[in-house]
C-alpha positions as CSV (number, residue, x, y, z in Angstrom):
1,M,0.0,0.0,0.0
2,L,2.9,2.3,0.8
3,D,4.4,1.6,-2.6
4,L,1.2,2.5,-4.3
5,L,0.8,5.8,-2.4
6,E,4.4,6.7,-3.2
7,K,3.8,6.0,-6.9
8,L,0.6,8.0,-6.8
9,G,2.4,10.9,-5.3
10,K,5.1,10.8,-8.0
11,T,2.3,10.6,-10.7
12,V,0.6,13.7,-9.2
13,E,3.9,15.6,-9.3
14,K,4.5,14.6,-12.9
15,I,1.0,15.6,-14.1
16,K,1.3,18.9,-12.3
17,G,4.6,19.6,-13.8
18,L,3.3,18.8,-17.3
19,E,0.3,21.0,-16.9
20,D,2.5,23.9,-15.7
21,Q,4.6,23.6,-18.8
22,R,1.6,23.4,-21.0
23,E,0.1,26.5,-19.4
24,K,3.5,28.3,-20.0
25,L,3.5,27.2,-23.6
26,G,0.0,28.4,-24.1
27,L,0.9,31.8,-22.7
28,F,4.0,31.9,-24.8
29,L,1.9,31.2,-28.0
30,R,-0.5,34.0,-27.1
31,E,2.4,36.4,-26.8
32,V,3.9,35.5,-30.2
33,K,0.6,34.9,-32.1
34,D,0.9,38.2,-34.0
35,K,4.5,37.5,-35.0
36,V,3.8,34.4,-37.1
37,E,1.8,34.1,-40.3
38,F,0.6,30.6,-41.1
39,S,0.5,29.0,-44.5
40,G,0.3,25.6,-46.1
41,D,-2.3,23.4,-44.4
42,V,-3.5,26.4,-42.4
43,L,-6.0,28.5,-44.3
44,E,-5.7,31.6,-42.1
45,K,-2.7,33.7,-41.2
46,E,-3.8,34.4,-37.6
47,M,-3.7,31.7,-34.8
48,I,-6.7,32.9,-32.7
49,H,-10.0,34.3,-34.0
50,K,-12.8,35.9,-32.0
51,V,-16.2,34.3,-32.5
52,E,-19.4,36.4,-32.5
53,K,-22.7,34.7,-31.5
54,V,-25.3,34.5,-34.2
55,D,-28.8,35.8,-33.8
56,L,-30.8,32.6,-33.5
57,A,-34.2,34.1,-34.1
58,G,-35.9,32.2,-36.9
59,K,-33.0,29.7,-37.1
60,V,-33.4,25.9,-37.3
61,V,-30.4,24.0,-35.7
62,V,-30.4,20.2,-35.8
63,G,-28.3,17.9,-33.6
64,V,-28.0,14.2,-34.6
65,D,-26.6,11.4,-32.5
66,G,-26.9,7.6,-32.4
67,G,-26.8,4.9,-29.8
68,L,-25.5,1.4,-30.0
69,S,-25.9,-1.8,-28.0
70,K,-24.3,-5.0,-29.2
71,H,-23.8,-8.6,-28.0
72,A,-22.0,-11.6,-29.5
73,Y,-23.5,-15.0,-28.9
74,H,-22.3,-18.6,-29.8
75,G,-23.9,-18.7,-33.3
76,L,-25.0,-15.1,-34.1
77,D,-24.4,-11.5,-33.2
78,I,-27.0,-8.9,-32.3
79,I,-26.7,-5.2,-33.0
80,L,-29.2,-2.6,-31.8
81,T,-28.9,1.0,-33.1
82,R,-31.0,4.1,-32.7
83,A,-30.5,7.5,-34.3
84,V,-32.5,10.6,-33.3
85,A,-32.4,14.2,-34.5
86,A,-33.2,17.0,-32.1
87,I,-34.6,20.0,-34.1
88,F,-34.2,23.3,-32.3
89,R,-36.4,26.1,-33.7
90,Y,-35.5,29.4,-32.0
91,A,-37.4,32.5,-30.9
92,P,-39.5,31.2,-29.2
93,L,-37.5,28.0,-28.6
94,R,-39.3,24.8,-29.7
95,V,-37.8,21.4,-29.8
96,D,-39.1,18.6,-32.1
97,Y,-37.6,15.1,-32.7
98,Y,-37.1,13.0,-35.8
99,P,-38.3,10.4,-36.3
100,E,-39.9,10.6,-32.8
101,A,-39.0,11.6,-29.3
102,I,-39.1,8.0,-28.3
103,T,-37.8,5.8,-31.1
104,S,-37.6,2.0,-31.1
105,P,-34.1,0.7,-31.9
106,K,-33.3,-1.0,-35.2
107,L,-32.3,-4.6,-35.0
108,T,-29.5,-6.2,-37.1
109,I,-28.6,-9.9,-36.7
110,L,-25.4,-11.1,-38.1
111,A,-25.7,-14.9,-38.7
112,D,-22.5,-15.2,-40.7
113,P,-19.3,-16.2,-38.9
114,Y,-17.9,-12.8,-38.3
115,S,-14.6,-12.4,-36.4
116,D,-14.6,-10.3,-33.3
117,D,-12.9,-7.4,-35.1
118,E,-15.5,-7.6,-38.0
119,F,-18.3,-7.6,-35.5
120,V,-17.0,-4.4,-33.8
121,V,-16.5,-2.7,-37.2
122,S,-19.9,-3.8,-38.4
123,S,-21.6,-2.5,-35.3
124,S,-19.9,0.9,-35.6
125,L,-20.8,1.1,-39.3
126,E,-24.5,0.3,-38.5
127,R,-24.6,3.1,-36.0
128,Q,-23.2,5.5,-38.5
129,R,-25.5,4.4,-41.2
130,E,-28.5,5.1,-39.0
131,E,-27.1,8.6,-38.0
132,I,-26.4,9.6,-41.6
133,K,-29.8,8.3,-42.8
134,I,-31.6,10.4,-40.2
135,A,-29.4,13.5,-41.1
136,I,-30.3,13.2,-44.8
137,E,-34.0,12.8,-44.1
138,V,-34.0,15.8,-41.7
139,C,-32.3,17.9,-44.4
140,D,-35.1,16.9,-46.9
141,K,-37.9,17.5,-44.5
142,F,-36.9,20.5,-42.5
143,S,-34.1,22.3,-44.4
144,P,-32.2,23.3,-41.3
145,D,-29.7,26.1,-41.3
146,I,-27.1,23.8,-39.9
147,V,-26.7,20.1,-39.0
148,L,-24.5,19.3,-36.0
149,M,-23.4,15.6,-35.8
150,D,-22.0,14.1,-32.6
151,G,-18.6,13.1,-33.5
152,S,-16.5,13.6,-36.6
153,I,-18.0,13.6,-40.1
154,V,-15.0,11.4,-41.1
155,P,-15.2,7.8,-40.0
156,H,-12.4,6.5,-37.8
157,G,-9.7,4.5,-39.5
158,N,-10.5,1.5,-37.4
159,D,-13.9,1.4,-39.0
160,K,-12.4,0.5,-42.4
161,P,-12.5,-3.3,-43.0
162,R,-10.5,-5.3,-45.4
163,E,-12.0,-5.5,-48.9
164,E,-12.6,-9.2,-48.5
165,S,-14.3,-8.7,-45.2
166,P,-18.1,-9.4,-45.0
167,A,-18.3,-5.9,-43.5
168,W,-16.9,-4.2,-46.7
169,E,-20.4,-3.7,-48.2
170,R,-21.5,-1.8,-45.1
171,Y,-18.5,0.4,-45.3
172,E,-19.2,1.2,-49.0
173,N,-22.9,2.0,-48.1
174,V,-21.8,4.4,-45.3
175,F,-19.6,6.3,-47.7
176,L,-22.3,6.6,-50.3
177,Q,-24.6,8.0,-47.6
178,F,-21.9,10.4,-46.5
179,K,-21.5,11.8,-50.0
180,Q,-25.3,12.2,-50.2
181,L,-25.4,14.1,-46.9
182,F,-22.5,16.4,-47.9
183,S,-24.4,17.4,-51.0
184,K,-27.7,18.0,-49.2
185,A,-26.8,19.9,-46.0
186,K,-26.6,23.7,-46.1
187,L,-24.0,23.5,-43.3
188,L,-22.7,20.3,-41.8
189,A,-20.3,20.0,-38.9
190,G,-19.2,17.3,-36.6
191,C,-18.5,18.2,-32.9
192,V,-15.8,15.9,-31.5
193,E,-16.2,16.1,-27.8
194,D,-13.1,14.0,-26.8
195,S,-10.7,14.7,-29.6
196,R,-7.3,13.0,-29.2
197,G,-5.9,14.7,-32.3
198,R,-2.4,16.3,-32.6
199,R,-2.7,18.2,-35.9
200,F,-2.7,21.6,-34.2
201,C,0.4,20.7,-32.1
202,E,2.2,19.5,-35.2
203,I,1.3,22.8,-37.1
204,V,2.6,24.8,-34.1
205,S,5.8,22.8,-34.0
206,E,6.5,23.3,-37.7
207,Q,5.4,26.9,-38.2
208,V,5.8,28.7,-34.9
209,L,8.6,27.2,-32.9
210,T,10.9,27.3,-35.8
211,N,10.2,30.9,-36.5
212,V,10.4,32.7,-33.2
213,D,13.2,33.3,-30.6
214,G,13.1,31.9,-27.1
215,Q,13.4,28.5,-25.3
216,T,11.8,26.8,-28.3
217,E,13.7,23.5,-27.9
218,A,12.3,23.0,-24.4
219,L,8.9,24.1,-25.5
220,D,9.0,21.7,-28.4
221,R,9.7,18.8,-26.0
222,V,6.5,19.7,-24.1
223,L,4.6,19.9,-27.4
224,Q,5.7,16.4,-28.6
225,G,3.9,14.9,-25.5
226,T,0.8,17.0,-25.7
227,R,-2.6,16.6,-27.5
228,D,-4.3,19.5,-29.1
229,T,-7.0,20.1,-26.5
230,N,-4.4,19.9,-23.6
231,L,-2.6,22.9,-25.2
232,L,-5.7,24.7,-26.5
233,Y,-7.3,24.7,-23.1
234,H,-4.5,27.2,-22.0
235,L,-4.3,29.0,-25.4
236,L,-7.9,29.8,-26.2
237,K,-10.3,31.9,-24.2
238,E,-14.1,31.5,-24.1
239,G,-15.6,32.6,-27.4
240,E,-12.4,32.1,-29.4
241,R,-11.5,29.6,-32.1
242,S,-8.3,28.5,-33.7
243,F,-7.3,28.9,-37.3
244,V,-8.9,26.6,-39.9
245,F,-6.7,23.8,-41.1
246,R,-7.0,20.9,-43.5
247,Y,-8.1,17.6,-41.9
248,S,-5.3,15.9,-43.7
249,R,-2.3,17.4,-45.5
250,E,-2.6,14.7,-48.1
251,P,-6.2,13.7,-48.5
252,E,-5.3,11.5,-51.6
253,A,-3.1,9.3,-49.4
254,H,-5.5,9.3,-46.4
255,P,-7.1,5.8,-46.1
256,I,-10.5,7.3,-45.3
257,L,-10.6,10.6,-47.2
258,N,-9.4,9.0,-50.3
259,D,-12.6,6.9,-50.3
260,L,-14.7,10.1,-50.3
261,G,-13.2,11.1,-53.6
262,E,-13.4,14.9,-54.3
263,W,-15.3,15.4,-51.0
264,G,-12.2,14.2,-49.1
265,K,-10.3,17.3,-50.3
266,K,-13.0,19.5,-48.7
267,I,-12.8,18.4,-45.1
268,Y,-11.5,21.0,-42.6
269,S,-11.1,21.4,-38.9
270,F,-10.8,24.0,-36.2
271,Y,-11.0,24.2,-32.4
272,I,-13.4,26.4,-30.5
273,K,-13.7,27.1,-26.7
274,T,-17.4,27.5,-26.0
275,A,-17.2,27.1,-22.1
276,E,-15.0,28.7,-19.6
277,F,-14.3,25.6,-17.6
278,D,-14.2,23.0,-20.3
279,R,-11.7,22.0,-23.0
280,P,-12.1,23.3,-26.6
281,V,-14.1,21.2,-29.0
282,R,-12.8,20.1,-32.3
283,I,-15.1,20.9,-35.3
284,D,-14.8,18.9,-38.5
285,F,-16.8,20.3,-41.4
286,V,-17.1,19.9,-45.2
287,S,-17.1,23.1,-47.2
288,K,-16.3,24.6,-50.6
289,N,-15.8,28.0,-48.8
290,P,-14.0,26.9,-45.6
291,I,-13.3,30.4,-44.1
292,D,-16.8,31.8,-44.5
293,D,-18.4,28.6,-43.4
294,A,-16.0,28.3,-40.4
295,N,-17.1,31.6,-39.1
296,I,-20.8,30.7,-39.5
297,I,-20.4,27.2,-37.9
298,A,-18.4,28.6,-35.0
299,S,-21.0,31.2,-34.3
300,F,-23.8,28.6,-34.3
301,V,-21.7,26.2,-32.1
302,L,-21.0,29.1,-29.6
303,S,-24.6,30.3,-29.6
304,T,-26.1,26.9,-28.8
305,S,-23.6,25.9,-26.1
306,C,-25.2,26.9,-22.8
307,N,-23.2,25.3,-20.0
308,S,-20.1,26.8,-18.5
309,S,-18.5,23.5,-17.8
310,Y,-19.7,21.4,-20.8
311,G,-19.0,22.9,-24.2
312,I,-21.1,20.8,-26.4
313,P,-24.1,22.4,-28.3
314,A,-27.5,21.8,-26.7
315,P,-29.1,20.2,-29.8
316,I,-26.4,17.5,-29.7
317,V,-26.9,16.9,-25.9
318,E,-30.6,16.5,-26.5
319,A,-30.0,14.1,-29.4
320,D,-27.7,12.1,-27.2
321,L,-30.2,11.7,-24.4
322,R,-32.8,10.5,-26.9
323,A,-30.6,8.1,-28.8
324,K,-28.6,6.4,-26.1
325,L,-29.0,2.7,-25.7
326,K,-28.1,0.6,-22.7
327,E,-26.3,-2.8,-22.9
328,R,-29.2,-4.4,-21.2
329,E,-31.5,-3.6,-24.1
330,A,-29.6,-6.2,-26.2
331,D,-29.9,-8.7,-23.2
332,D,-33.7,-8.1,-23.1
333,L,-34.0,-8.9,-26.7
334,H,-31.8,-12.1,-26.4
335,N,-34.2,-13.1,-23.5
336,Q,-37.2,-12.7,-25.8
337,L,-35.5,-14.8,-28.5
338,V,-34.8,-17.6,-25.9
339,D,-38.4,-17.5,-24.6
340,R,-39.6,-18.2,-28.2
341,L,-36.9,-20.6,-29.4
342,G,-35.6,-22.1,-26.2
343,I,-31.9,-22.6,-25.5
344,T,-30.3,-23.4,-28.9
345,P,-26.5,-23.4,-29.6
346,S,-26.8,-20.2,-31.7
347,L,-28.3,-18.3,-28.8
348,M,-25.9,-19.5,-26.1
349,K,-23.9,-16.6,-24.5
350,L,-20.1,-16.7,-24.8
351,R,-18.5,-18.4,-21.9
352,R,-16.7,-15.3,-20.9
353,D,-20.1,-13.7,-20.3
354,Q,-21.6,-16.4,-18.2
355,R,-18.9,-17.6,-15.9
356,P,-20.4,-19.1,-12.7
357,F,-17.6,-17.6,-10.6
């Protein structure tokens, strides 16, 4: 126990030291922000931009999120997904839901012999497919001023299966839907609440620390062990956003963006601090006019984020509450199947899920 407490104490000191260094780095960057002009993957010369709130009167803002519950059994796999759009109409505020406020989940049964990895990938793709489907239908039915998705509008690299995988067709269908959504939405942005990206830090290392005087070598060492949001928490003030930068410096070589074709070259990102006591949020968006659209998107995101310690827009928060699925919902469905069919080998739970001890 003493060894554990000693290690805990050292860990606390290490974390405190790192955060102190990151805070100093953030202050340093604010001091030199007017001495560096950005270029290349960065579309704006200035590092920090003030965001003005938009007048929401008469605006329609949609938040879309999806829920997922999945279980693997001896002879089949069960996937439950649910996607809901929260439609915020402003002045006076009215909230509607699509397809409904209380929506039954969609059931997908995988009877083929999927591997564990293919099951995980297929489950994620099913959730994304439902979210994009709802977003497309909302664009058609309500013509919102902006659609805010929970998470990025670019699928994670882990969601790309092998071409010979039985999940490949699902992957292709998801990308066809993404392209359709990109062409329909007036404005489309993904709010990444827990970004682990490092693109901003890489840009700072390449374009700032190599062009200013000071203890840049020591600062660069701090930067190499820092994620974007760790640094931007100290750099940005509430109501500020970072410069706009390309999601990938080489979209043609990016394993996901390349599959989006020409749309993959139109994906951009920025960070915005919407809450005083929360980390900045990464915004990924698709645009043919990235600077103009970034300013509008940032204004909507700031104006619809209403909590000082949780910086996610209210339409996404509401959609999340409506779409969330609990693991027990797949268990309940399994129990209903057992009631109707009895205990068959296909419906037996995996041993790791039913150990008697």
